[in-house]
SEVOSE-171196 format. One record per residue (C-alpha): residue number from 1; z, y, x. Coordinates in steps of 0.02 Angstrom, whole numbers. Example, Ala and Ser with C-alpha at 12.3 -4.5 7.8 and 13.67 -1.06 7.14 Angstrom:
<recs>
> 1_390_-225_615
> 2_357_-53_684
</recs>
This chain:
<recs>
> 1_7158_1526_2035
> 2_7119_1713_2023
> 3_6992_1772_2151
> 4_7107_1918_2193
> 5_7252_1802_2231
> 6_7132_1709_2344
> 7_7096_1870_2439
> 8_7282_1906_2454
> 9_7317_1729_2513
> 10_7184_1741_2649
> 11_7258_1905_2709
> 12_7438_1844_2703
> 13_7404_1683_2797
> 14_7279_1769_2911
> 15_7406_1903_2959
> 16_7472_1775_3082
> 17_7301_1789_3164
> 18_7316_1979_3156
> 19_7474_1971_3262
> 20_7371_1913_3410
> 21_7213_2014_3377
> 22_7277_2182_3312
> 23_7460_2168_3361
> 24_7433_2253_3530
> 25_7355_2403_3440
> 26_7503_2414_3321
> 27_7623_2406_3468
> 28_7528_2544_3559
> 29_7529_2666_3412
> 30_7617_2831_3450
> 31_7742_2819_3309
> 32_7876_2952_3301
> 33_8031_2844_3315
> 34_8154_2989_3319
> 35_8176_2979_3130
> 36_8164_2827_3018
> 37_8066_2922_2884
> 38_7932_2973_3011
> 39_7916_2797_3077
> 40_7903_2731_2899
> 41_7770_2859_2851
> 42_7667_2835_3009
> 43_7670_2645_2996
> 44_7625_2652_2811
> 45_7477_2771_2835
> 46_7409_2668_2980
> 47_7408_2510_2876
> 48_7339_2601_2723
> 49_7194_2655_2833
> 50_7153_2473_2868
> 51_7163_2430_2683
> 52_7046_2574_2637
> 53_6915_2514_2762
> 54_6929_2335_2700
> 55_6911_2396_2520
> 56_6753_2496_2558
> 57_6678_2349_2653
> 58_6721_2236_2506
> 59_6633_2354_2385
> 60_6475_2346_2493
> 61_6485_2156_2505
> 62_6510_2142_2317
> 63_6360_2254_2289
> 64_6254_2137_2394
> 65_6319_1992_2292
> 66_6275_2088_2134
> 67_6095_2096_2192
> 68_6093_1907_2204
> 69_6173_1896_2032
> 70_6040_2005_1951
> 71_5908_1896_2032
> 72_5987_1744_1951
> 73_6048_1679_2119
> 74_6237_1700_2096
> 75_6272_1514_2092
> 76_6161_1470_2242
> 77_6242_1615_2336
> 78_6415_1546_2296
> 79_6364_1374_2362
> 80_6287_1451_2518
> 81_6445_1553_2553
> 82_6553_1399_2534
> 83_6443_1300_2654
> 84_6444_1442_2781
> 85_6634_1456_2773
> 86_6654_1270_2806
> 87_6523_1269_2944
> 88_6606_1419_3024
> 89_6763_1313_3045
> 90_6678_1149_3092
> 91_6545_1211_3216
> 92_6666_1278_3350
> 93_6770_1119_3329
> 94_6611_1019_3362
> 95_6568_1126_3512
> 96_6427_1221_3424
> 97_6427_1410_3450
> 98_6300_1522_3366
> 99_6305_1710_3387
> 100_6230_1796_3235
> 101_6336_1953_3241
> 102_6253_2040_3388
> 103_6184_2182_3280
> 104_6359_2217_3214
> 105_6438_2206_3384
> 106_6324_2341_3456
> 107_6427_2474_3369
> 108_6593_2404_3426
> 109_6591_2505_3588
> 110_6586_2669_3492
> 111_6723_2613_3373
> 112_6834_2565_3520
> 113_6801_2734_3603
> 114_6852_2827_3445
> 115_7001_2712_3426
> 116_7058_2750_3603
> 117_7044_2936_3568
> 118_7151_2930_3410
> 119_7278_2814_3492
> 120_7322_2961_3605
> 121_7355_3076_3457
> 122_7510_3089_3350
> 123_7525_3133_3168
> 124_7492_3053_2999
> 125_7306_3095_2998
> 126_7278_3019_3171
> 127_7372_2861_3123
> 128_7276_2845_2959
> 129_7111_2868_3053
> 130_7165_2738_3181
> 131_7191_2617_3037
> 132_7019_2657_2967
> 133_6939_2621_3135
> 134_7045_2466_3164
> 135_6972_2393_3004
> 136_6797_2405_3080
> 137_6836_2299_3232
> 138_6752_2127_3236
> 139_6866_1995_3162
> 140_6820_1821_3104
> 141_6953_1828_2970
> 142_6881_1990_2898
> 143_6709_1908_2894
> 144_6784_1766_2793
> 145_6855_1893_2672
> 146_6688_1983_2657
> 147_6600_1820_2616
> 148_6727_1798_2478
> 149_6698_1976_2417
> 150_6510_1946_2414
> 151_6539_1792_2307
> 152_6626_1895_2172
> 153_6457_1966_2122
> 154_6510_2147_2084
> 155_6554_2299_2189
> 156_6718_2326_2096
> 157_6778_2146_2114
> 158_6722_2143_2295
> 159_6825_2300_2327
> 160_6976_2226_2238
> 161_6958_2062_2333
> 162_6962_2150_2501
> 163_7100_2270_2445
> 164_7204_2116_2404
> 165_7155_2043_2574
> 166_7214_2202_2660
> 167_7379_2203_2565
> 168_7404_2022_2618
> 169_7399_2077_2800
> 170_7506_2231_2767
> 171_7681_2157_2782
> 172_7655_2071_2949
> 173_7566_2218_3029
> 174_7698_2337_2962
> 175_7835_2228_3036
> 176_7750_2230_3206
> 177_7736_2419_3204
> 178_7915_2435_3146
> 179_8006_2317_3262
> 180_7879_2241_3381
> 181_7820_2061_3391
> 182_7941_1967_3278
> 183_7861_1794_3289
> 184_7864_1692_3448
> 185_7695_1635_3518
> 186_7742_1452_3492
> 187_7779_1474_3307
> 188_7625_1583_3285
> 189_7511_1450_3359
> 190_7582_1318_3243
> 191_7562_1426_3089
> 192_7385_1478_3136
> 193_7332_1296_3124
> 194_7343_1314_2936
> 195_7211_1451_2932
> 196_7058_1336_2957
> 197_7122_1222_2819
> 198_7138_1370_2701
> 199_6963_1431_2743
> 200_6888_1258_2711
> 201_6978_1251_2543
> 202_6907_1422_2502
> 203_6734_1356_2547
> 204_6757_1208_2431
> 205_6809_1327_2291
> 206_6651_1430_2312
> 207_6543_1272_2314
> 208_6624_1208_2155
> 209_6603_1380_2076
> 210_6419_1375_2120
> 211_6391_1205_2041
> 212_6455_1269_1873
> 213_6548_1110_1822
> 214_6625_1196_1670
> 215_6800_1190_1742
> 216_6893_1345_1681
> 217_6928_1472_1819
> 218_6882_1350_1959
> 219_6702_1307_1915
> 220_6640_1397_1758
> 221_6472_1352_1686
> 222_6320_1461_1718
> 223_6338_1541_1547
> 224_6521_1579_1576
> 225_6479_1657_1743
> 226_6349_1769_1661
> 227_6474_1827_1530
> 228_6605_1855_1664
> 229_6487_1961_1769
> 230_6431_2062_1615
> 231_6609_2099_1560
> 232_6660_2155_1734
> 233_6527_2291_1727
> 234_6602_2374_1572
</recs>
Protein backbone atom coordinates (compact mmCIF):
# COMPACT_ATOMS: atom_id res chain seq x y z
CA UNK A 1 0.00 0.00 0.00
CA UNK A 2 1.41 3.39 -1.03
CA UNK A 3 2.52 5.53 1.89
CA UNK A 4 0.62 8.47 0.37
CA UNK A 5 -2.62 6.52 0.24
CA UNK A 6 -2.01 5.71 3.89
CA UNK A 7 -1.80 9.43 4.66
CA UNK A 8 -4.99 10.09 2.70
CA UNK A 9 -6.76 7.23 4.47
CA UNK A 10 -5.80 8.56 7.91
CA UNK A 11 -7.11 12.00 6.96
CA UNK A 12 -10.32 10.69 5.40
CA UNK A 13 -11.21 8.45 8.31
CA UNK A 14 -9.93 10.99 10.82
CA UNK A 15 -12.11 13.73 9.34
CA UNK A 16 -14.89 12.25 11.46
CA UNK A 17 -12.74 13.22 14.43
CA UNK A 18 -12.28 16.68 12.88
CA UNK A 19 -16.04 17.21 12.93
CA UNK A 20 -15.96 17.32 16.72
CA UNK A 21 -12.59 19.07 17.16
CA UNK A 22 -12.48 21.63 14.35
CA UNK A 23 -16.13 21.62 13.31
CA UNK A 24 -17.04 24.48 15.66
CA UNK A 25 -14.32 26.64 14.07
CA UNK A 26 -15.62 25.86 10.58
CA UNK A 27 -19.16 26.73 11.68
CA UNK A 28 -17.97 30.03 13.16
CA UNK A 29 -16.13 31.19 10.03
CA UNK A 30 -17.44 34.48 8.60
CA UNK A 31 -18.21 33.11 5.15
CA UNK A 32 -19.96 35.42 2.73
CA UNK A 33 -23.11 33.41 2.05
CA UNK A 34 -24.76 36.04 -0.13
CA UNK A 35 -23.30 34.42 -3.25
CA UNK A 36 -22.48 30.78 -3.87
CA UNK A 37 -19.17 31.60 -5.57
CA UNK A 38 -17.97 33.59 -2.54
CA UNK A 39 -18.96 30.83 -0.15
CA UNK A 40 -17.18 28.29 -2.37
CA UNK A 41 -14.01 30.40 -2.58
CA UNK A 42 -13.90 31.20 1.15
CA UNK A 43 -14.47 27.58 2.17
CA UNK A 44 -11.84 26.36 -0.30
CA UNK A 45 -9.16 28.83 0.83
CA UNK A 46 -9.79 28.07 4.51
CA UNK A 47 -9.26 24.36 3.94
CA UNK A 48 -6.27 24.94 1.66
CA UNK A 49 -4.70 26.87 4.53
CA UNK A 50 -4.98 23.79 6.73
CA UNK A 51 -3.46 21.60 4.02
CA UNK A 52 -0.52 24.00 3.54
CA UNK A 53 0.27 23.91 7.27
CA UNK A 54 0.05 20.12 7.36
CA UNK A 55 2.34 19.91 4.32
CA UNK A 56 4.99 22.16 5.90
CA UNK A 57 4.84 20.21 9.16
CA UNK A 58 5.17 16.99 7.17
CA UNK A 59 8.28 18.32 5.41
CA UNK A 60 9.86 19.09 8.79
CA UNK A 61 8.93 15.66 10.16
CA UNK A 62 10.31 13.96 7.05
CA UNK A 63 13.54 15.93 7.42
CA UNK A 64 13.91 14.62 10.97
CA UNK A 65 13.31 11.13 9.66
CA UNK A 66 15.96 11.76 6.99
CA UNK A 67 18.48 12.45 9.74
CA UNK A 68 17.76 9.05 11.22
CA UNK A 69 18.06 7.50 7.76
CA UNK A 70 21.49 9.01 7.15
CA UNK A 71 22.59 7.68 10.53
CA UNK A 72 21.51 4.20 9.45
CA UNK A 73 18.58 4.22 11.88
CA UNK A 74 15.67 4.31 9.42
CA UNK A 75 14.48 0.81 10.24
CA UNK A 76 14.75 1.19 14.05
CA UNK A 77 12.92 4.52 13.69
CA UNK A 78 10.14 2.82 11.72
CA UNK A 79 9.76 0.17 14.44
CA UNK A 80 9.79 2.83 17.17
CA UNK A 81 7.11 4.87 15.39
CA UNK A 82 4.93 1.78 14.99
CA UNK A 83 5.28 0.93 18.68
CA UNK A 84 4.48 4.52 19.72
CA UNK A 85 1.37 4.59 17.52
CA UNK A 86 0.07 1.37 19.07
CA UNK A 87 0.94 2.48 22.62
CA UNK A 88 -0.77 5.81 21.98
CA UNK A 89 -4.00 3.89 21.39
CA UNK A 90 -3.58 1.27 24.11
CA UNK A 91 -2.34 3.44 27.02
CA UNK A 92 -5.49 5.59 27.40
CA UNK A 93 -7.59 2.42 27.06
CA UNK A 94 -5.54 0.91 29.92
CA UNK A 95 -5.94 4.06 32.00
CA UNK A 96 -2.36 5.26 31.46
CA UNK A 97 -1.97 8.94 30.59
CA UNK A 98 1.41 10.48 29.85
CA UNK A 99 1.74 14.13 28.86
CA UNK A 100 4.82 14.63 26.69
CA UNK A 101 3.48 17.50 24.61
CA UNK A 102 3.75 20.27 27.20
CA UNK A 103 6.48 22.16 25.27
CA UNK A 104 4.27 22.18 22.17
CA UNK A 105 1.18 23.20 24.08
CA UNK A 106 2.88 26.31 25.50
CA UNK A 107 2.44 28.05 22.17
CA UNK A 108 -1.19 27.07 21.80
CA UNK A 109 -2.43 30.15 23.67
CA UNK A 110 -0.84 32.49 21.12
CA UNK A 111 -2.18 30.47 18.20
CA UNK A 112 -5.69 30.61 19.67
CA UNK A 113 -5.38 34.38 20.18
CA UNK A 114 -4.36 34.89 16.54
CA UNK A 115 -7.10 32.50 15.45
CA UNK A 116 -9.70 34.49 17.37
CA UNK A 117 -8.48 37.69 15.72
CA UNK A 118 -8.77 36.32 12.18
CA UNK A 119 -12.14 34.70 12.90
CA UNK A 120 -13.51 38.23 13.22
CA UNK A 121 -12.21 39.23 9.79
CA UNK A 122 -13.75 38.58 6.41
CA UNK A 123 -12.05 38.00 3.10
CA UNK A 124 -10.08 35.29 1.34
CA UNK A 125 -6.76 36.18 2.98
CA UNK A 126 -8.25 36.09 6.50
CA UNK A 127 -9.92 32.74 5.82
CA UNK A 128 -6.71 31.28 4.37
CA UNK A 129 -4.75 32.52 7.41
CA UNK A 130 -7.39 31.03 9.72
CA UNK A 131 -6.81 27.69 8.01
CA UNK A 132 -3.05 28.02 8.44
CA UNK A 133 -3.47 28.68 12.16
CA UNK A 134 -6.09 25.95 12.55
CA UNK A 135 -3.50 23.45 11.29
CA UNK A 136 -1.23 24.36 14.23
CA UNK A 137 -3.77 23.52 16.93
CA UNK A 138 -2.97 20.41 19.01
CA UNK A 139 -4.61 17.32 17.56
CA UNK A 140 -3.84 13.69 18.29
CA UNK A 141 -4.76 12.74 14.75
CA UNK A 142 -2.27 15.24 13.29
CA UNK A 143 0.42 13.81 15.58
CA UNK A 144 -0.33 10.37 14.17
CA UNK A 145 0.08 11.78 10.68
CA UNK A 146 3.38 13.44 11.59
CA UNK A 147 4.74 10.17 12.96
CA UNK A 148 3.87 8.65 9.61
CA UNK A 149 5.58 11.52 7.76
CA UNK A 150 8.70 11.05 9.88
CA UNK A 151 8.75 7.38 8.94
CA UNK A 152 8.94 8.23 5.22
CA UNK A 153 12.56 9.28 5.72
CA UNK A 154 12.65 12.30 3.37
CA UNK A 155 11.38 15.87 3.53
CA UNK A 156 9.60 15.57 0.17
CA UNK A 157 7.80 12.34 1.04
CA UNK A 158 6.93 13.68 4.48
CA UNK A 159 5.39 16.75 2.85
CA UNK A 160 3.46 14.60 0.37
CA UNK A 161 2.27 12.29 3.16
CA UNK A 162 0.82 15.19 5.15
CA UNK A 163 -0.56 16.88 2.03
CA UNK A 164 -2.45 13.66 1.34
CA UNK A 165 -3.55 13.61 4.99
CA UNK A 166 -4.87 17.17 4.65
CA UNK A 167 -6.73 16.35 1.44
CA UNK A 168 -8.30 13.39 3.22
CA UNK A 169 -9.84 15.78 5.76
CA UNK A 170 -10.81 18.30 3.08
CA UNK A 171 -14.18 16.93 1.99
CA UNK A 172 -15.70 16.60 5.46
CA UNK A 173 -14.48 19.98 6.66
CA UNK A 174 -15.65 21.59 3.42
CA UNK A 175 -19.09 20.04 3.88
CA UNK A 176 -19.32 21.42 7.42
CA UNK A 177 -18.42 24.90 6.26
CA UNK A 178 -20.85 24.65 3.38
CA UNK A 179 -23.94 23.26 5.04
CA UNK A 180 -23.21 22.83 8.74
CA UNK A 181 -22.92 19.62 10.71
CA UNK A 182 -24.17 16.94 8.32
CA UNK A 183 -23.51 13.88 10.50
CA UNK A 184 -25.47 13.19 13.64
CA UNK A 185 -23.48 12.76 16.89
CA UNK A 186 -24.64 9.14 17.22
CA UNK A 187 -23.37 8.13 13.79
CA UNK A 188 -20.16 10.11 14.32
CA UNK A 189 -19.39 8.27 17.56
CA UNK A 190 -19.91 4.91 15.90
CA UNK A 191 -17.67 5.78 12.97
CA UNK A 192 -14.94 7.19 15.21
CA UNK A 193 -14.53 3.78 16.80
CA UNK A 194 -12.81 2.70 13.60
CA UNK A 195 -10.04 5.29 14.01
CA UNK A 196 -8.09 3.45 16.77
CA UNK A 197 -8.20 0.25 14.70
CA UNK A 198 -6.80 2.10 11.69
CA UNK A 199 -4.01 3.67 13.78
CA UNK A 200 -3.02 0.27 15.22
CA UNK A 201 -2.91 -1.18 11.69
CA UNK A 202 -0.70 1.73 10.64
CA UNK A 203 1.57 0.98 13.60
CA UNK A 204 1.82 -2.65 12.53
CA UNK A 205 2.74 -1.53 8.98
CA UNK A 206 5.57 0.64 10.29
CA UNK A 207 6.85 -2.19 12.51
CA UNK A 208 6.83 -4.64 9.59
CA UNK A 209 8.56 -2.03 7.43
CA UNK A 210 11.24 -1.66 10.06
CA UNK A 211 11.93 -5.38 10.27
CA UNK A 212 12.71 -5.51 6.53
CA UNK A 213 11.10 -8.89 5.83
CA UNK A 214 11.59 -8.49 2.07
CA UNK A 215 7.86 -8.19 1.40
CA UNK A 216 7.41 -5.84 -1.56
CA UNK A 217 5.86 -2.47 -0.62
CA UNK A 218 4.85 -3.64 2.87
CA UNK A 219 8.22 -4.65 4.36
CA UNK A 220 11.13 -4.12 1.94
CA UNK A 221 14.56 -5.38 2.88
CA UNK A 222 17.19 -3.01 4.23
CA UNK A 223 18.86 -2.84 0.82
CA UNK A 224 15.58 -2.03 -0.89
CA UNK A 225 14.90 0.71 1.65
CA UNK A 226 18.31 2.24 0.96
CA UNK A 227 17.68 2.25 -2.80
CA UNK A 228 14.21 3.69 -2.24
CA UNK A 229 15.54 6.52 -0.09
CA UNK A 230 18.35 7.27 -2.58
CA UNK A 231 16.00 7.42 -5.57
CA UNK A 232 13.59 9.73 -3.74
CA UNK A 233 16.39 12.30 -3.37
CA UNK A 234 16.93 12.61 -7.15
